[in-house]
C-alpha positions in Angstrom: 0.0 -0.1 0.0 1.4 3.4 -0.9 1.2 6.0 2.0 1.2 9.6 1.0 3.9 11.9 2.5 1.1 14.1 3.9 -0.3 11.2 6.0 3.2 10.6 7.4 3.8 14.2 8.3 3.6 15.0 12.1 0.4 17.1 13.1 1.0 20.6 13.1 0.5 22.3 16.4 -1.9 25.3 16.4 -0.4 28.1 18.4 -2.5 29.2 21.2 -3.0 32.9 21.8 -3.8 34.2 25.3 -6.0 37.2 25.2 -5.3 39.5 28.2 -8.2 41.9 29.2 -7.5 44.8 31.5 -9.5 45.0 34.7 -12.6 47.2 33.7 -13.4 47.6 37.5 -11.4 50.8 38.1 -12.9 52.5 35.0 -16.4 51.6 36.3 -15.6 52.9 39.8 -14.0 56.1 38.6 -16.9 56.9 36.2 -19.3 56.3 39.0 -17.3 58.3 41.6 -16.7 61.4 39.5 -20.3 61.8 38.3 -21.6 61.1 41.8 -19.2 63.6 43.3 -20.3 66.4 40.9 -24.1 65.8 41.4 -23.7 65.3 45.2 -22.0 68.8 45.4 -25.3 70.3 44.2 -27.4 67.9 46.3 -25.6 68.8 49.4 -26.3 72.6 48.7 -22.7 73.5 48.4 -23.2 75.2 45.1 -26.4 76.9 43.7 -28.8 74.4 42.0 -28.7 76.5 38.8 -25.3 75.0 38.0 -26.7 71.5 38.1 -27.0 71.0 34.3 -23.2 70.5 34.3 -23.9 67.0 35.6 -25.8 66.1 32.4 -22.7 65.8 30.2 -21.1 63.7 32.8 -24.3 61.5 33.1 -24.3 60.7 29.5 -20.5 60.3 28.6 -18.8 59.1 31.8 -21.2 58.0 34.4 -23.5 56.5 31.7 -21.6 55.3 28.6 -18.2 54.7 30.1 -19.6 52.8 33.1 -21.9 50.8 30.7 -18.9 49.7 28.8 -17.0 48.7 32.0 -20.1 46.6 32.7 -20.1 44.9 29.4 -16.4 44.0 29.9 -17.1 42.6 33.3 -19.4 40.0 31.5 -16.4 39.1 29.4 -14.2 38.6 32.4 -16.8 36.4 34.2 -17.5 38.8 37.1 -21.3 38.6 37.6 -21.3 41.2 40.5 -19.2 43.8 38.5 -21.2 43.3 35.2 -24.5 43.8 37.0 -23.4 46.8 39.1 -21.6 48.8 36.4 -24.1 48.0 33.7 -27.0 48.9 36.0 -25.5 52.3 37.3 -24.4 53.2 33.8 -28.1 52.8 32.9 -29.1 54.8 35.9 -26.9 57.8 34.8 -28.1 57.4 31.2 -31.8 57.4 32.5 -31.1 60.4 34.7 -29.8 62.2 31.6 -32.7 61.2 29.5 -35.3 62.2 32.1 -33.6 65.6 32.6 -33.3 66.3 29.0 -36.7 65.0 27.5 -39.2 64.0 30.2 -38.9 66.3 33.3 -41.0 69.0 31.9 -43.8 66.6 31.2 -44.2 65.6 34.8 -46.8 68.0 36.6 -45.0 70.2 39.1 -46.9 68.8 41.9 -45.8 65.2 41.0 -42.2 65.8 40.5 -41.1 65.1 44.0 -43.1 62.0 44.2 -41.9 60.8 41.0 -38.3 61.4 41.4 -38.6 60.0 44.9 -40.0 56.8 43.6 -37.2 56.6 41.0 -34.6 57.0 43.9 -36.3 54.6 46.2 -36.3 51.9 43.6 -32.6 52.3 43.0 -32.1 52.1 46.8 -33.8 48.8 46.9 -31.5 47.6 44.0 -28.5 48.9 45.9 -29.6 47.2 49.1 -29.5 43.7 47.6 -26.3 44.4 45.9 -24.9 45.4 49.1 -25.7 41.8 50.5 -23.7 40.5 47.5 -20.9 43.0 48.2 -20.2 41.2 51.4 -18.3 38.7 49.4 -16.1 41.4 47.7 -13.6 43.6 49.4 -14.1 46.1 52.4 -13.7 49.0 49.9 -16.4 47.9 47.6 -18.7 47.1 50.5 -18.2 50.6 51.9 -19.3 52.0 48.6 -22.5 50.0 48.4 -23.3 50.7 52.1 -23.1 54.4 51.7 -24.8 54.4 48.3 -27.8 52.6 49.8 -28.1 55.2 52.5 -27.7 58.1 50.0 -30.4 56.8 47.7 -33.0 56.4 50.5 -32.1 59.9 52.0 -32.4 61.5 48.5 -35.7 59.6 47.8 -37.1 60.7 51.2 -36.0 64.4 50.6 -37.7 64.5 47.3 -40.8 62.6 48.5 -41.4 64.9 51.6 -40.0 68.0 50.1 -37.8 68.6 53.0 -34.6 70.0 51.6 -32.5 69.3 54.7 -32.9 65.5 54.1 -31.8 65.9 50.5 -28.8 67.9 51.6 -27.8 65.1 54.0 -28.1 62.6 51.2 -25.8 64.8 49.1 -23.2 64.6 51.9 -23.5 60.9 52.1 -23.2 60.9 48.4 -20.0 62.8 48.6 -18.7 60.1 50.9 -19.8 57.5 48.5 -17.9 59.1 45.6 -14.7 59.3 47.8 -15.0 55.7 48.7 -15.4 54.7 45.1 -12.6 56.9 44.0 -10.4 55.1 46.6 -11.5 51.7 45.2 -10.6 52.8 41.7 -7.2 54.4 42.6 -6.3 51.3 44.6 -7.0 49.0 41.7 -5.0 51.2 39.3 -2.0 51.9 41.6 -1.8 48.3 42.9 -1.9 46.9 39.3 0.7 49.3 38.1 3.1 48.9 41.0 2.5 45.1 41.0 2.1 45.1 44.8 -0.4 46.5 47.2 0.2 50.1 47.8 -3.4 51.0 48.6 -5.2 48.2 50.6 -8.9 47.5 49.8 -9.4 45.1 52.7 -10.3 41.4 52.7 -13.5 39.8 51.7 -15.9 40.5 54.6 -17.8 37.3 54.6 
Protein backbone atom coordinates (compact mmCIF):
# COMPACT_ATOMS: atom_id res chain seq x y z
CA UNK A 1 0.00 0.00 0.00
CA UNK A 2 1.31 3.40 -0.90
CA UNK A 3 1.16 5.98 1.91
CA UNK A 4 1.23 9.64 0.99
CA UNK A 5 3.87 11.83 2.51
CA UNK A 6 1.13 14.04 3.87
CA UNK A 7 -0.23 11.22 5.99
CA UNK A 8 3.22 10.57 7.41
CA UNK A 9 3.84 14.17 8.39
CA UNK A 10 3.49 14.95 12.10
CA UNK A 11 0.48 17.01 13.09
CA UNK A 12 1.08 20.74 13.07
CA UNK A 13 0.38 22.29 16.44
CA UNK A 14 -1.89 25.30 16.34
CA UNK A 15 -0.36 28.09 18.38
CA UNK A 16 -2.53 29.20 21.26
CA UNK A 17 -3.06 32.89 21.85
CA UNK A 18 -3.78 34.13 25.34
CA UNK A 19 -5.96 37.20 25.24
CA UNK A 20 -5.32 39.50 28.18
CA UNK A 21 -8.13 41.83 29.18
CA UNK A 22 -7.45 44.74 31.51
CA UNK A 23 -9.56 44.93 34.64
CA UNK A 24 -12.60 47.12 33.77
CA UNK A 25 -13.45 47.64 37.44
CA UNK A 26 -11.30 50.76 38.05
CA UNK A 27 -12.90 52.49 35.05
CA UNK A 28 -16.39 51.66 36.27
CA UNK A 29 -15.63 52.90 39.78
CA UNK A 30 -13.97 56.09 38.50
CA UNK A 31 -16.88 56.91 36.19
CA UNK A 32 -19.35 56.32 38.99
CA UNK A 33 -17.28 58.29 41.52
CA UNK A 34 -16.70 61.43 39.47
CA UNK A 35 -20.28 61.76 38.27
CA UNK A 36 -21.64 61.06 41.76
CA UNK A 37 -19.26 63.60 43.28
CA UNK A 38 -20.30 66.44 40.99
CA UNK A 39 -24.03 65.76 41.43
CA UNK A 40 -23.64 65.37 45.20
CA UNK A 41 -22.01 68.80 45.48
CA UNK A 42 -25.29 70.29 44.25
CA UNK A 43 -27.47 67.87 46.24
CA UNK A 44 -25.62 68.87 49.41
CA UNK A 45 -26.33 72.54 48.69
CA UNK A 46 -22.63 73.43 48.41
CA UNK A 47 -23.23 75.15 45.05
CA UNK A 48 -26.39 76.82 43.68
CA UNK A 49 -28.81 74.44 41.96
CA UNK A 50 -28.65 76.59 38.81
CA UNK A 51 -25.32 74.96 37.98
CA UNK A 52 -26.73 71.45 38.13
CA UNK A 53 -27.01 70.99 34.33
CA UNK A 54 -23.20 70.56 34.27
CA UNK A 55 -23.87 67.06 35.55
CA UNK A 56 -25.78 66.07 32.39
CA UNK A 57 -22.71 65.78 30.17
CA UNK A 58 -21.01 63.59 32.77
CA UNK A 59 -24.16 61.52 33.22
CA UNK A 60 -24.26 60.79 29.50
CA UNK A 61 -20.60 60.24 28.62
CA UNK A 62 -18.75 59.15 31.77
CA UNK A 63 -21.17 57.92 34.39
CA UNK A 64 -23.38 56.54 31.63
CA UNK A 65 -21.54 55.28 28.56
CA UNK A 66 -18.10 54.66 30.09
CA UNK A 67 -19.58 52.81 33.05
CA UNK A 68 -21.88 50.83 30.76
CA UNK A 69 -18.85 49.78 28.72
CA UNK A 70 -17.08 48.69 31.91
CA UNK A 71 -20.10 46.57 32.76
CA UNK A 72 -20.02 44.90 29.36
CA UNK A 73 -16.35 44.04 29.80
CA UNK A 74 -17.07 42.62 33.25
CA UNK A 75 -19.36 40.10 31.52
CA UNK A 76 -16.32 39.10 29.43
CA UNK A 77 -14.17 38.56 32.52
CA UNK A 78 -16.85 36.43 34.17
CA UNK A 79 -17.46 38.84 37.06
CA UNK A 80 -21.23 38.68 37.57
CA UNK A 81 -21.26 41.21 40.41
CA UNK A 82 -19.22 43.79 38.49
CA UNK A 83 -21.22 43.23 35.31
CA UNK A 84 -24.57 43.77 37.01
CA UNK A 85 -23.35 46.72 39.08
CA UNK A 86 -21.58 48.74 36.40
CA UNK A 87 -24.15 48.04 33.69
CA UNK A 88 -27.00 48.98 36.03
CA UNK A 89 -25.46 52.19 37.35
CA UNK A 90 -24.38 53.14 33.85
CA UNK A 91 -28.04 52.78 32.87
CA UNK A 92 -28.99 54.81 35.96
CA UNK A 93 -26.94 57.77 34.76
CA UNK A 94 -28.23 57.42 31.21
CA UNK A 95 -31.82 57.38 32.47
CA UNK A 96 -31.06 60.39 34.68
CA UNK A 97 -29.75 62.24 31.62
CA UNK A 98 -32.74 61.20 29.48
CA UNK A 99 -35.26 62.21 32.14
CA UNK A 100 -33.63 65.61 32.64
CA UNK A 101 -33.37 66.28 28.91
CA UNK A 102 -36.64 64.93 27.55
CA UNK A 103 -39.18 64.06 30.21
CA UNK A 104 -38.86 66.20 33.34
CA UNK A 105 -40.93 69.03 31.86
CA UNK A 106 -43.77 66.60 31.14
CA UNK A 107 -44.26 65.69 34.81
CA UNK A 108 -46.76 67.98 36.59
CA UNK A 109 -44.98 70.20 39.10
CA UNK A 110 -46.95 68.78 42.03
CA UNK A 111 -45.86 65.25 41.07
CA UNK A 112 -42.16 65.81 40.45
CA UNK A 113 -41.12 65.17 44.04
CA UNK A 114 -43.08 61.95 44.33
CA UNK A 115 -41.97 60.73 40.92
CA UNK A 116 -38.27 61.39 41.47
CA UNK A 117 -38.58 60.01 44.99
CA UNK A 118 -40.00 56.76 43.62
CA UNK A 119 -37.19 56.58 41.05
CA UNK A 120 -34.53 56.99 43.75
CA UNK A 121 -36.27 54.65 46.19
CA UNK A 122 -36.31 51.86 43.58
CA UNK A 123 -32.59 52.34 43.00
CA UNK A 124 -32.11 52.19 46.76
CA UNK A 125 -33.82 48.78 46.82
CA UNK A 126 -31.56 47.53 44.03
CA UNK A 127 -28.48 48.85 45.80
CA UNK A 128 -29.57 47.23 49.07
CA UNK A 129 -29.54 43.72 47.63
CA UNK A 130 -26.31 44.43 45.78
CA UNK A 131 -24.89 45.37 49.18
CA UNK A 132 -25.65 41.85 50.38
CA UNK A 133 -23.66 40.48 47.44
CA UNK A 134 -20.89 42.99 48.19
CA UNK A 135 -20.27 41.16 51.46
CA UNK A 136 -18.29 38.70 49.34
CA UNK A 137 -16.13 41.37 47.73
CA UNK A 138 -13.62 43.70 49.41
CA UNK A 139 -14.11 46.07 52.32
CA UNK A 140 -13.63 49.02 49.94
CA UNK A 141 -16.41 47.89 47.60
CA UNK A 142 -18.73 47.03 50.49
CA UNK A 143 -18.22 50.54 51.90
CA UNK A 144 -19.28 52.07 48.58
CA UNK A 145 -22.49 50.04 48.49
CA UNK A 146 -23.45 50.69 52.11
CA UNK A 147 -23.01 54.44 51.65
CA UNK A 148 -24.81 54.43 48.30
CA UNK A 149 -27.80 52.60 49.75
CA UNK A 150 -28.10 55.21 52.50
CA UNK A 151 -27.67 58.05 49.99
CA UNK A 152 -30.42 56.76 47.68
CA UNK A 153 -32.94 56.38 50.51
CA UNK A 154 -32.13 59.82 51.95
CA UNK A 155 -32.42 61.49 48.55
CA UNK A 156 -35.67 59.64 47.91
CA UNK A 157 -37.06 60.79 51.26
CA UNK A 158 -35.98 64.36 50.56
CA UNK A 159 -37.77 64.45 47.21
CA UNK A 160 -40.84 62.60 48.50
CA UNK A 161 -41.33 64.84 51.55
CA UNK A 162 -40.07 68.06 50.03
CA UNK A 163 -37.77 68.59 53.05
CA UNK A 164 -34.60 70.05 51.54
CA UNK A 165 -32.48 69.27 54.61
CA UNK A 166 -32.96 65.52 54.08
CA UNK A 167 -31.80 65.84 50.49
CA UNK A 168 -28.77 67.85 51.62
CA UNK A 169 -27.80 65.10 54.06
CA UNK A 170 -28.20 62.62 51.22
CA UNK A 171 -25.89 64.81 49.16
CA UNK A 172 -23.17 64.66 51.82
CA UNK A 173 -23.53 60.89 52.02
CA UNK A 174 -23.24 60.89 48.23
CA UNK A 175 -19.95 62.78 48.53
CA UNK A 176 -18.66 60.14 50.94
CA UNK A 177 -19.81 57.46 48.49
CA UNK A 178 -17.92 59.10 45.65
CA UNK A 179 -14.73 59.35 47.71
CA UNK A 180 -14.98 55.68 48.67
CA UNK A 181 -15.48 54.70 45.02
CA UNK A 182 -12.55 56.86 43.95
CA UNK A 183 -10.38 55.14 46.53
CA UNK A 184 -11.40 51.71 45.22
CA UNK A 185 -10.59 52.80 41.66
CA UNK A 186 -7.26 54.36 42.65
CA UNK A 187 -6.29 51.27 44.62
CA UNK A 188 -6.95 48.97 41.67
CA UNK A 189 -4.98 51.16 39.25
CA UNK A 190 -2.04 51.86 41.56
CA UNK A 191 -1.74 48.30 42.85
CA UNK A 192 -1.89 46.91 39.32
CA UNK A 193 0.72 49.37 38.06
CA UNK A 194 3.15 48.83 40.95
CA UNK A 195 2.52 45.05 40.99
CA UNK A 196 2.06 45.14 44.76
CA UNK A 197 -0.38 46.38 47.35
CA UNK A 198 0.15 50.10 47.78
CA UNK A 199 -3.44 51.01 48.67
CA UNK A 200 -5.15 48.19 50.60
CA UNK A 201 -8.81 47.46 49.86
CA UNK A 202 -9.39 45.05 52.72
CA UNK A 203 -10.23 41.35 52.60
CA UNK A 204 -13.53 39.78 51.70
CA UNK A 205 -15.84 40.54 54.58
CA UNK A 206 -17.85 37.31 54.66
